[in-house]
A tleap script that builds the chain and sets N, CA, C and O, in Angstrom:
source leaprc.protein.ff14SB
mol = sequence {
  NMET GLY THR THR LYS PHE GLU PHE TYR THR
  GLU GLU GLN ASN GLU LEU ALA VAL LEU ALA
  LYS ALA ILE GLY HIE PRO ALA ARG ILE ALA
  ILE ILE GLU HIE LEU ILE SER VAL GLY SER
  CYS VAL CYS GLY ALA ILE VAL ASN GLU LEU
  SER LEU ALA GLN PRO THR VAL SER GLN HIE
  LEU LYS GLU LEU LYS ASN ALA GLY ILE ILE
  LYS GLY SER LEU GLU GLY ASN ALA ILE CYS
  TYR CYS LEU ASP GLU LYS GLY PHE ALA LYS
  LEU ASN ALA PHE PHE GLY GLU ILE THR THR
  HIE PHE GLU ASN LYS ASN ASN ALA CYS CCYS
}
set mol.1.N position { -74.805 -104.175 9.982 }
set mol.1.CA position { -73.557 -104.805 10.386 }
set mol.1.C position { -73.408 -104.648 11.908 }
set mol.1.O position { -73.642 -103.553 12.419 }
set mol.2.N position { -73.047 -105.646 12.611 }
set mol.2.CA position { -72.912 -105.696 14.041 }
set mol.2.C position { -71.620 -105.089 14.486 }
set mol.2.O position { -70.697 -104.943 13.684 }
set mol.3.N position { -71.522 -104.725 15.756 }
set mol.3.CA position { -70.326 -104.083 16.297 }
set mol.3.C position { -69.287 -105.146 16.572 }
set mol.3.O position { -69.610 -106.307 16.826 }
set mol.4.N position { -68.005 -104.723 16.518 }
set mol.4.CA position { -66.967 -105.710 16.821 }
set mol.4.C position { -66.899 -105.943 18.298 }
set mol.4.O position { -67.061 -105.039 19.117 }
set mol.5.N position { -66.657 -107.176 18.601 }
set mol.5.CA position { -66.564 -107.537 20.012 }
set mol.5.C position { -65.037 -107.680 20.431 }
set mol.5.O position { -64.430 -108.751 20.416 }
set mol.6.N position { -64.538 -106.545 20.778 }
set mol.6.CA position { -63.087 -106.415 21.059 }
set mol.6.C position { -62.634 -107.354 22.181 }
set mol.6.O position { -61.462 -107.732 22.210 }
set mol.7.N position { -63.518 -107.743 23.101 }
set mol.7.CA position { -63.119 -108.637 24.136 }
set mol.7.C position { -62.832 -110.064 23.688 }
set mol.7.O position { -62.235 -110.858 24.416 }
set mol.8.N position { -63.272 -110.368 22.472 }
set mol.8.CA position { -62.934 -111.751 21.915 }
set mol.8.C position { -61.522 -111.813 21.350 }
set mol.8.O position { -61.069 -112.893 20.971 }
set mol.9.N position { -60.830 -110.722 21.282 }
set mol.9.CA position { -59.510 -110.679 20.689 }
set mol.9.C position { -58.509 -110.330 21.742 }
set mol.9.O position { -58.842 -109.783 22.793 }
set mol.10.N position { -57.228 -110.666 21.437 }
set mol.10.CA position { -56.199 -110.320 22.402 }
set mol.10.C position { -55.893 -108.880 22.412 }
set mol.10.O position { -56.267 -108.177 21.474 }
set mol.11.N position { -55.242 -108.394 23.404 }
set mol.11.CA position { -54.840 -106.958 23.426 }
set mol.11.C position { -53.960 -106.671 22.270 }
set mol.11.O position { -54.111 -105.619 21.649 }
set mol.12.N position { -53.067 -107.515 21.942 }
set mol.12.CA position { -52.114 -107.286 20.792 }
set mol.12.C position { -52.928 -107.210 19.508 }
set mol.12.O position { -52.641 -106.328 18.698 }
set mol.13.N position { -53.957 -108.093 19.245 }
set mol.13.CA position { -54.787 -108.013 18.047 }
set mol.13.C position { -55.493 -106.784 17.940 }
set mol.13.O position { -55.548 -106.205 16.855 }
set mol.14.N position { -56.099 -106.281 19.070 }
set mol.14.CA position { -56.816 -104.993 19.085 }
set mol.14.C position { -55.851 -103.852 18.810 }
set mol.14.O position { -56.172 -102.946 18.040 }
set mol.15.N position { -54.630 -103.880 19.447 }
set mol.15.CA position { -53.770 -102.796 19.142 }
set mol.15.C position { -53.272 -102.770 17.674 }
set mol.15.O position { -53.143 -101.703 17.073 }
set mol.16.N position { -53.005 -103.934 17.130 }
set mol.16.CA position { -52.650 -103.970 15.651 }
set mol.16.C position { -53.777 -103.483 14.826 }
set mol.16.O position { -53.540 -102.773 13.849 }
set mol.17.N position { -55.032 -103.824 15.160 }
set mol.17.CA position { -56.162 -103.357 14.399 }
set mol.17.C position { -56.216 -101.869 14.400 }
set mol.17.O position { -56.450 -101.279 13.345 }
set mol.18.N position { -56.015 -101.215 15.523 }
set mol.18.CA position { -56.045 -99.756 15.632 }
set mol.18.C position { -54.925 -99.167 14.749 }
set mol.18.O position { -55.150 -98.194 14.030 }
set mol.19.N position { -53.735 -99.754 14.808 }
set mol.19.CA position { -52.643 -99.242 14.011 }
set mol.19.C position { -52.907 -99.341 12.524 }
set mol.19.O position { -52.623 -98.427 11.749 }
set mol.20.N position { -53.474 -100.509 12.146 }
set mol.20.CA position { -53.707 -100.786 10.733 }
set mol.20.C position { -54.834 -99.827 10.241 }
set mol.20.O position { -54.746 -99.303 9.130 }
set mol.21.N position { -55.856 -99.604 11.036 }
set mol.21.CA position { -56.879 -98.705 10.629 }
set mol.21.C position { -56.340 -97.241 10.509 }
set mol.21.O position { -56.756 -96.491 9.626 }
set mol.22.N position { -55.429 -96.872 11.397 }
set mol.22.CA position { -54.888 -95.523 11.332 }
set mol.22.C position { -54.058 -95.294 9.983 }
set mol.22.O position { -54.059 -94.205 9.409 }
set mol.23.N position { -53.408 -96.321 9.562 }
set mol.23.CA position { -52.631 -96.155 8.373 }
set mol.23.C position { -53.386 -96.445 7.073 }
set mol.23.O position { -52.822 -96.372 5.981 }
set mol.24.N position { -54.643 -96.767 7.212 }
set mol.24.CA position { -55.523 -97.180 6.158 }
set mol.24.C position { -56.169 -96.094 5.310 }
set mol.24.O position { -57.225 -96.317 4.717 }
set mol.25.N position { -55.537 -94.907 5.245 }
set mol.25.CA position { -56.032 -93.785 4.451 }
set mol.25.C position { -54.845 -93.133 3.703 }
set mol.25.O position { -53.817 -92.818 4.303 }
set mol.26.N position { -55.014 -92.943 2.402 }
set mol.26.CA position { -53.871 -92.327 1.591 }
set mol.26.C position { -53.323 -91.080 2.175 }
set mol.26.O position { -52.106 -90.899 2.148 }
set mol.27.N position { -54.143 -90.180 2.716 }
set mol.27.CA position { -53.631 -88.913 3.324 }
set mol.27.C position { -52.785 -89.198 4.469 }
set mol.27.O position { -51.825 -88.468 4.717 }
set mol.28.N position { -53.086 -90.260 5.221 }
set mol.28.CA position { -52.201 -90.602 6.447 }
set mol.28.C position { -50.962 -91.242 6.007 }
set mol.28.O position { -49.929 -91.081 6.657 }
set mol.29.N position { -50.995 -91.986 4.902 }
set mol.29.CA position { -49.726 -92.504 4.403 }
set mol.29.C position { -48.872 -91.325 3.864 }
set mol.29.O position { -47.657 -91.322 4.067 }
set mol.30.N position { -49.454 -90.366 3.210 }
set mol.30.CA position { -48.727 -89.181 2.749 }
set mol.30.C position { -48.069 -88.446 3.886 }
set mol.30.O position { -46.927 -87.999 3.781 }
set mol.31.N position { -48.822 -88.322 5.009 }
set mol.31.CA position { -48.244 -87.602 6.191 }
set mol.31.C position { -47.050 -88.347 6.750 }
set mol.31.O position { -46.017 -87.772 7.094 }
set mol.32.N position { -47.248 -89.705 6.828 }
set mol.32.CA position { -46.074 -90.551 7.352 }
set mol.32.C position { -44.888 -90.467 6.418 }
set mol.32.O position { -43.747 -90.333 6.859 }
set mol.33.N position { -45.163 -90.549 5.106 }
set mol.33.CA position { -44.020 -90.391 4.145 }
set mol.33.C position { -43.328 -89.061 4.259 }
set mol.33.O position { -42.109 -88.947 4.128 }
set mol.34.N position { -44.148 -88.047 4.510 }
set mol.34.CA position { -43.482 -86.655 4.620 }
set mol.34.C position { -42.633 -86.608 5.918 }
set mol.34.O position { -41.515 -86.094 5.907 }
set mol.35.N position { -43.161 -87.137 7.007 }
set mol.35.CA position { -42.358 -87.217 8.266 }
set mol.35.C position { -41.094 -87.980 8.067 }
set mol.35.O position { -40.050 -87.580 8.582 }
set mol.36.N position { -41.141 -89.073 7.333 }
set mol.36.CA position { -39.941 -89.887 7.077 }
set mol.36.C position { -38.970 -89.069 6.219 }
set mol.36.O position { -37.777 -89.047 6.521 }
set mol.37.N position { -39.444 -88.386 5.147 }
set mol.37.CA position { -38.539 -87.619 4.310 }
set mol.37.C position { -37.897 -86.477 4.987 }
set mol.37.O position { -36.751 -86.145 4.684 }
set mol.38.N position { -38.617 -85.827 5.934 }
set mol.38.CA position { -38.060 -84.683 6.635 }
set mol.38.C position { -36.984 -85.141 7.656 }
set mol.38.O position { -35.940 -84.515 7.841 }
set mol.39.N position { -37.318 -86.273 8.297 }
set mol.39.CA position { -36.398 -86.808 9.222 }
set mol.39.C position { -36.332 -86.188 10.601 }
set mol.39.O position { -35.489 -86.531 11.429 }
set mol.40.N position { -37.275 -85.237 10.823 }
set mol.40.CA position { -37.275 -84.566 12.128 }
set mol.40.C position { -38.754 -84.164 12.416 }
set mol.40.O position { -39.668 -84.400 11.625 }
set mol.41.N position { -38.907 -83.552 13.588 }
set mol.41.CA position { -40.268 -83.127 13.870 }
set mol.41.C position { -40.657 -81.955 12.944 }
set mol.41.O position { -39.835 -81.133 12.540 }
set mol.42.N position { -41.991 -81.938 12.633 }
set mol.42.CA position { -42.560 -80.925 11.753 }
set mol.42.C position { -43.549 -80.148 12.493 }
set mol.42.O position { -44.424 -80.726 13.137 }
set mol.43.N position { -43.465 -78.833 12.442 }
set mol.43.CA position { -44.453 -77.899 13.061 }
set mol.43.C position { -45.199 -77.139 11.956 }
set mol.43.O position { -44.669 -76.178 11.398 }
set mol.44.N position { -46.374 -77.550 11.655 }
set mol.44.CA position { -47.267 -76.713 10.815 }
set mol.44.C position { -47.007 -76.855 9.377 }
set mol.44.O position { -47.887 -76.445 8.620 }
set mol.45.N position { -45.914 -77.383 8.861 }
set mol.45.CA position { -45.544 -77.478 7.476 }
set mol.45.C position { -46.287 -78.614 6.756 }
set mol.45.O position { -46.205 -78.708 5.531 }
set mol.46.N position { -46.994 -79.459 7.471 }
set mol.46.CA position { -47.605 -80.600 6.872 }
set mol.46.C position { -48.735 -80.124 5.956 }
set mol.46.O position { -48.892 -80.678 4.867 }
set mol.47.N position { -49.501 -79.157 6.334 }
set mol.47.CA position { -50.569 -78.580 5.573 }
set mol.47.C position { -50.062 -78.155 4.192 }
set mol.47.O position { -50.712 -78.361 3.168 }
set mol.48.N position { -48.835 -77.533 4.217 }
set mol.48.CA position { -48.335 -77.070 2.950 }
set mol.48.C position { -47.973 -78.182 1.926 }
set mol.48.O position { -47.969 -77.966 0.714 }
set mol.49.N position { -47.671 -79.378 2.481 }
set mol.49.CA position { -47.261 -80.463 1.667 }
set mol.49.C position { -48.420 -81.292 1.026 }
set mol.49.O position { -48.222 -82.009 0.045 }
set mol.50.N position { -49.568 -81.168 1.592 }
set mol.50.CA position { -50.721 -81.911 1.186 }
set mol.50.C position { -51.751 -80.990 0.542 }
set mol.50.O position { -51.866 -79.827 0.930 }
set mol.51.N position { -52.496 -81.490 -0.429 }
set mol.51.CA position { -53.516 -80.656 -1.031 }
set mol.51.C position { -54.898 -80.893 -0.325 }
set mol.51.O position { -55.923 -81.191 -0.939 }
set mol.52.N position { -54.810 -80.726 1.033 }
set mol.52.CA position { -55.985 -80.799 1.821 }
set mol.52.C position { -56.135 -79.616 2.728 }
set mol.52.O position { -55.150 -78.963 3.072 }
set mol.53.N position { -57.346 -79.332 3.117 }
set mol.53.CA position { -57.597 -78.219 4.086 }
set mol.53.C position { -56.995 -78.498 5.373 }
set mol.53.O position { -56.828 -79.661 5.741 }
set mol.54.N position { -56.641 -77.453 6.116 }
set mol.54.CA position { -56.017 -77.505 7.416 }
set mol.54.C position { -56.833 -78.359 8.398 }
set mol.54.O position { -56.248 -79.209 9.070 }
set mol.55.N position { -58.166 -78.171 8.513 }
set mol.55.CA position { -58.936 -78.995 9.430 }
set mol.55.C position { -58.874 -80.537 9.093 }
set mol.55.O position { -58.890 -81.408 9.963 }
set mol.56.N position { -58.803 -80.770 7.784 }
set mol.56.CA position { -58.738 -82.180 7.334 }
set mol.56.C position { -57.442 -82.804 7.723 }
set mol.56.O position { -57.400 -83.938 8.201 }
set mol.57.N position { -56.342 -82.041 7.514 }
set mol.57.CA position { -55.005 -82.546 7.949 }
set mol.57.C position { -54.963 -82.642 9.447 }
set mol.57.O position { -54.393 -83.608 9.952 }
set mol.58.N position { -55.501 -81.751 10.175 }
set mol.58.CA position { -55.544 -81.841 11.654 }
set mol.58.C position { -56.257 -83.072 12.120 }
set mol.58.O position { -55.803 -83.697 13.078 }
set mol.59.N position { -57.409 -83.484 11.467 }
set mol.59.CA position { -58.160 -84.654 11.833 }
set mol.59.C position { -57.221 -85.888 11.561 }
set mol.59.O position { -57.086 -86.749 12.431 }
set mol.60.N position { -56.623 -85.966 10.441 }
set mol.60.CA position { -55.737 -87.129 10.126 }
set mol.60.C position { -54.570 -87.183 11.127 }
set mol.60.O position { -54.199 -88.272 11.566 }
set mol.61.N position { -54.009 -86.082 11.479 }
set mol.61.CA position { -52.948 -86.073 12.499 }
set mol.61.C position { -53.425 -86.523 13.832 }
set mol.61.O position { -52.691 -87.180 14.571 }
set mol.62.N position { -54.649 -86.183 14.161 }
set mol.62.CA position { -55.285 -86.614 15.424 }
set mol.62.C position { -55.469 -88.083 15.459 }
set mol.62.O position { -55.285 -88.705 16.506 }
set mol.63.N position { -55.845 -88.698 14.296 }
set mol.63.CA position { -56.076 -90.188 14.249 }
set mol.63.C position { -54.792 -90.916 14.301 }
set mol.63.O position { -54.724 -91.987 14.904 }
set mol.64.N position { -53.748 -90.386 13.692 }
set mol.64.CA position { -52.444 -91.037 13.666 }
set mol.64.C position { -51.851 -90.893 15.107 }
set mol.64.O position { -51.211 -91.832 15.580 }
set mol.65.N position { -52.037 -89.807 15.776 }
set mol.65.CA position { -51.471 -89.632 17.114 }
set mol.65.C position { -52.218 -90.544 18.162 }
set mol.65.O position { -51.609 -91.183 19.019 }
set mol.66.N position { -53.585 -90.551 18.023 }
set mol.66.CA position { -54.335 -91.409 18.966 }
set mol.66.C position { -54.034 -92.881 18.811 }
set mol.66.O position { -54.220 -93.644 19.759 }
set mol.67.N position { -53.558 -93.323 17.599 }
set mol.67.CA position { -53.310 -94.704 17.334 }
set mol.67.C position { -51.855 -95.008 17.779 }
set mol.67.O position { -51.506 -96.182 17.899 }
set mol.68.N position { -51.000 -93.995 18.027 }
set mol.68.CA position { -49.641 -94.252 18.371 }
set mol.68.C position { -48.680 -94.357 17.214 }
set mol.68.O position { -47.583 -94.901 17.341 }
set mol.69.N position { -49.127 -93.803 16.029 }
set mol.69.CA position { -48.222 -93.830 14.864 }
set mol.69.C position { -47.274 -92.572 14.911 }
set mol.69.O position { -46.108 -92.613 14.518 }
set mol.70.N position { -47.843 -91.523 15.394 }
set mol.70.CA position { -46.983 -90.264 15.534 }
set mol.70.C position { -47.111 -89.780 16.913 }
set mol.70.O position { -48.021 -90.147 17.657 }
set mol.71.N position { -46.128 -88.896 17.269 }
set mol.71.CA position { -46.147 -88.199 18.533 }
set mol.71.C position { -46.252 -86.692 18.240 }
set mol.71.O position { -45.812 -86.195 17.203 }
set mol.72.N position { -46.862 -85.995 19.217 }
set mol.72.CA position { -46.894 -84.564 19.026 }
set mol.72.C position { -46.580 -83.833 20.363 }
set mol.72.O position { -47.009 -84.226 21.448 }
set mol.73.N position { -45.761 -82.687 20.185 }
set mol.73.CA position { -45.398 -81.940 21.334 }
set mol.73.C position { -45.646 -80.520 21.097 }
set mol.73.O position { -45.407 -80.047 19.986 }
set mol.74.N position { -46.116 -79.782 22.066 }
set mol.74.CA position { -46.427 -78.385 21.941 }
set mol.74.C position { -45.173 -77.544 21.998 }
set mol.74.O position { -44.425 -77.691 22.964 }
set mol.75.N position { -44.890 -76.711 21.086 }
set mol.75.CA position { -43.803 -75.769 20.992 }
set mol.75.C position { -44.272 -74.436 20.652 }
set mol.75.O position { -44.519 -74.126 19.487 }
set mol.76.N position { -44.408 -73.599 21.679 }
set mol.76.CA position { -45.026 -72.311 21.463 }
set mol.76.C position { -46.519 -72.451 21.150 }
set mol.76.O position { -47.264 -73.077 21.904 }
set mol.77.N position { -46.941 -71.866 20.041 }
set mol.77.CA position { -48.327 -71.954 19.596 }
set mol.77.C position { -48.518 -73.124 18.633 }
set mol.77.O position { -49.644 -73.314 18.173 }
set mol.78.N position { -47.502 -73.924 18.294 }
set mol.78.CA position { -47.636 -74.946 17.281 }
set mol.78.C position { -47.415 -76.303 17.940 }
set mol.78.O position { -46.730 -76.412 18.957 }
set mol.79.N position { -48.014 -77.349 17.334 }
set mol.79.CA position { -47.772 -78.667 17.709 }
set mol.79.C position { -46.786 -79.288 16.680 }
set mol.79.O position { -47.013 -79.244 15.471 }
set mol.80.N position { -45.697 -79.859 17.209 }
set mol.80.CA position { -44.692 -80.428 16.326 }
set mol.80.C position { -44.932 -81.957 16.326 }
set mol.80.O position { -45.157 -82.546 17.383 }
set mol.81.N position { -44.884 -82.598 15.136 }
set mol.81.CA position { -45.133 -83.996 15.041 }
set mol.81.C position { -43.896 -84.727 14.576 }
set mol.81.O position { -43.084 -84.175 13.835 }
set mol.82.N position { -43.746 -85.981 15.012 }
set mol.82.CA position { -42.699 -86.896 14.500 }
set mol.82.C position { -43.275 -88.258 14.662 }
set mol.82.O position { -44.295 -88.440 15.327 }
set mol.83.N position { -42.600 -89.267 14.030 }
set mol.83.CA position { -43.007 -90.611 14.097 }
set mol.83.C position { -42.780 -91.214 15.519 }
set mol.83.O position { -41.820 -90.896 16.220 }
set mol.84.N position { -43.722 -92.093 15.881 }
set mol.84.CA position { -43.540 -92.769 17.186 }
set mol.84.C position { -43.017 -94.195 16.958 }
set mol.84.O position { -43.666 -95.068 16.383 }
set mol.85.N position { -41.805 -94.348 17.454 }
set mol.85.CA position { -41.147 -95.676 17.274 }
set mol.85.C position { -41.903 -96.876 17.801 }
set mol.85.O position { -41.806 -97.969 17.243 }
set mol.86.N position { -42.664 -96.680 18.882 }
set mol.86.CA position { -43.309 -97.775 19.450 }
set mol.86.C position { -44.411 -98.369 18.544 }
set mol.86.O position { -44.523 -99.588 18.412 }
set mol.87.N position { -45.198 -97.512 17.941 }
set mol.87.CA position { -46.230 -97.918 17.046 }
set mol.87.C position { -45.650 -98.685 15.837 }
set mol.87.O position { -46.219 -99.680 15.388 }
set mol.88.N position { -44.524 -98.203 15.332 }
set mol.88.CA position { -43.968 -98.778 14.135 }
set mol.88.C position { -43.272 -100.061 14.538 }
set mol.88.O position { -43.201 -100.968 13.709 }
set mol.89.N position { -42.756 -100.208 15.739 }
set mol.89.CA position { -42.163 -101.459 16.197 }
set mol.89.C position { -43.213 -102.563 16.217 }
set mol.89.O position { -42.932 -103.696 15.825 }
set mol.90.N position { -44.426 -102.238 16.672 }
set mol.90.CA position { -45.501 -103.318 16.657 }
set mol.90.C position { -45.888 -103.673 15.258 }
set mol.90.O position { -46.129 -104.846 14.973 }
set mol.91.N position { -45.961 -102.684 14.341 }
set mol.91.CA position { -46.269 -103.036 12.983 }
set mol.91.C position { -45.141 -103.793 12.294 }
set mol.91.O position { -45.395 -104.696 11.497 }
set mol.92.N position { -43.900 -103.431 12.598 }
set mol.92.CA position { -42.767 -104.166 12.095 }
set mol.92.C position { -42.744 -105.564 12.547 }
set mol.92.O position { -42.481 -106.455 11.739 }
set mol.93.N position { -43.005 -105.827 13.807 }
set mol.93.CA position { -43.044 -107.196 14.346 }
set mol.93.C position { -44.110 -108.000 13.656 }
set mol.93.O position { -43.856 -109.144 13.277 }
set mol.94.N position { -45.340 -107.433 13.469 }
set mol.94.CA position { -46.430 -108.187 12.876 }
set mol.94.C position { -46.085 -108.506 11.372 }
set mol.94.O position { -46.218 -109.645 10.924 }
set mol.95.N position { -45.635 -107.446 10.613 }
set mol.95.CA position { -45.386 -107.763 9.227 }
set mol.95.C position { -44.077 -108.574 9.066 }
set mol.95.O position { -43.850 -109.201 8.032 }
set mol.96.N position { -43.219 -108.546 10.119 }
set mol.96.CA position { -42.019 -109.411 10.051 }
set mol.96.C position { -42.445 -110.871 10.224 }
set mol.96.O position { -41.807 -111.741 9.632 }
set mol.97.N position { -43.498 -111.194 11.009 }
set mol.97.CA position { -43.964 -112.554 11.134 }
set mol.97.C position { -44.494 -113.005 9.812 }
set mol.97.O position { -44.248 -114.144 9.416 }
set mol.98.N position { -45.245 -112.127 9.076 }
set mol.98.CA position { -45.819 -112.520 7.810 }
set mol.98.C position { -44.696 -112.737 6.762 }
set mol.98.O position { -44.789 -113.658 5.951 }
set mol.99.N position { -43.680 -111.928 6.775 }
set mol.99.CA position { -42.579 -112.104 5.929 }
set mol.99.C position { -41.844 -113.374 6.171 }
set mol.99.O position { -41.515 -114.110 5.241 }
set mol.100.N position { -41.591 -113.629 7.397 }
set mol.100.CA position { -40.929 -114.943 7.803 }
set mol.100.C position { -41.761 -116.140 7.343 }
set mol.100.O position { -41.217 -117.131 6.857 }
set mol.101.N position { -43.071 -116.042 7.498 }
set mol.101.CA position { -43.930 -117.137 7.021 }
set mol.101.C position { -43.723 -117.443 5.551 }
set mol.101.O position { -43.613 -118.602 5.149 }
set mol.102.N position { -43.671 -116.359 4.735 }
set mol.102.CA position { -43.416 -116.672 3.251 }
set mol.102.C position { -42.063 -117.045 2.941 }
set mol.102.O position { -41.852 -117.802 1.994 }
set mol.103.N position { -41.070 -116.563 3.683 }
set mol.103.CA position { -39.702 -116.926 3.408 }
set mol.103.C position { -39.450 -118.387 3.834 }
set mol.103.O position { -38.602 -119.027 3.212 }
set mol.104.N position { -40.094 -118.932 4.803 }
set mol.104.CA position { -39.844 -120.274 5.347 }
set mol.104.C position { -40.751 -121.357 4.784 }
set mol.104.O position { -40.535 -122.552 4.987 }
set mol.105.N position { -41.673 -120.943 4.141 }
set mol.105.CA position { -42.688 -121.948 3.606 }
set mol.105.C position { -43.053 -121.723 2.111 }
set mol.105.O position { -43.272 -120.606 1.642 }
set mol.106.N position { -43.097 -122.857 1.421 }
set mol.106.CA position { -43.612 -122.663 0.059 }
set mol.106.C position { -45.108 -122.498 0.177 }
set mol.106.O position { -45.806 -123.366 0.702 }
set mol.107.N position { -45.576 -121.411 -0.301 }
set mol.107.CA position { -46.979 -121.042 -0.203 }
set mol.107.C position { -47.767 -121.854 -1.191 }
set mol.107.O position { -48.042 -121.350 -2.280 }
set mol.108.N position { -48.154 -123.085 -0.892 }
set mol.108.CA position { -48.803 -123.984 -1.797 }
set mol.108.C position { -50.279 -123.715 -1.839 }
set mol.108.O position { -50.994 -124.313 -2.643 }
set mol.109.N position { -50.737 -122.868 -1.029 }
set mol.109.CA position { -52.207 -122.587 -0.947 }
set mol.109.C position { -52.670 -121.806 -2.175 }
set mol.109.O position { -52.010 -120.866 -2.617 }
set mol.110.N position { -53.761 -122.193 -2.690 }
set mol.110.CA position { -54.384 -121.514 -3.841 }
set mol.110.C position { -53.505 -121.407 -5.089 }
set mol.110.O position { -53.936 -120.856 -6.102 }
savepdb mol mol.pdb
quit
C-alpha cells in the first residue's frame, strides 16, 4: 500500500483525518467518555478506570493530545488531562455538515 499524499488534500481535510484517526480506537473513546463523565481535569486516575496497563494508557493519552482531542498540563509530578474544545469544535462542524445533509435531503441513493 502506498503512502498518503497529504499535499493533495486541504489543511482542513488533513486535520479532520488526524482527529478521526485519534478517536478511532475503543480505549481512546473510553478515555474521552471518562473525561466527559468527570467533567474536570483528571490527574492519574484514568489508569484506574481502564483495564489497561499504565504504559498503554499513556500511549493513548499521547495520541489524543497530539491530535488536539485532549489537553494536558503539568501539576506537580502528574499530568492532568481534560478535553480540548478546539478539536471537538472541528469534529462537531464536520459531523454537523453531515447531519444537515441528511436533514435537508431525501437520501435517495442506494
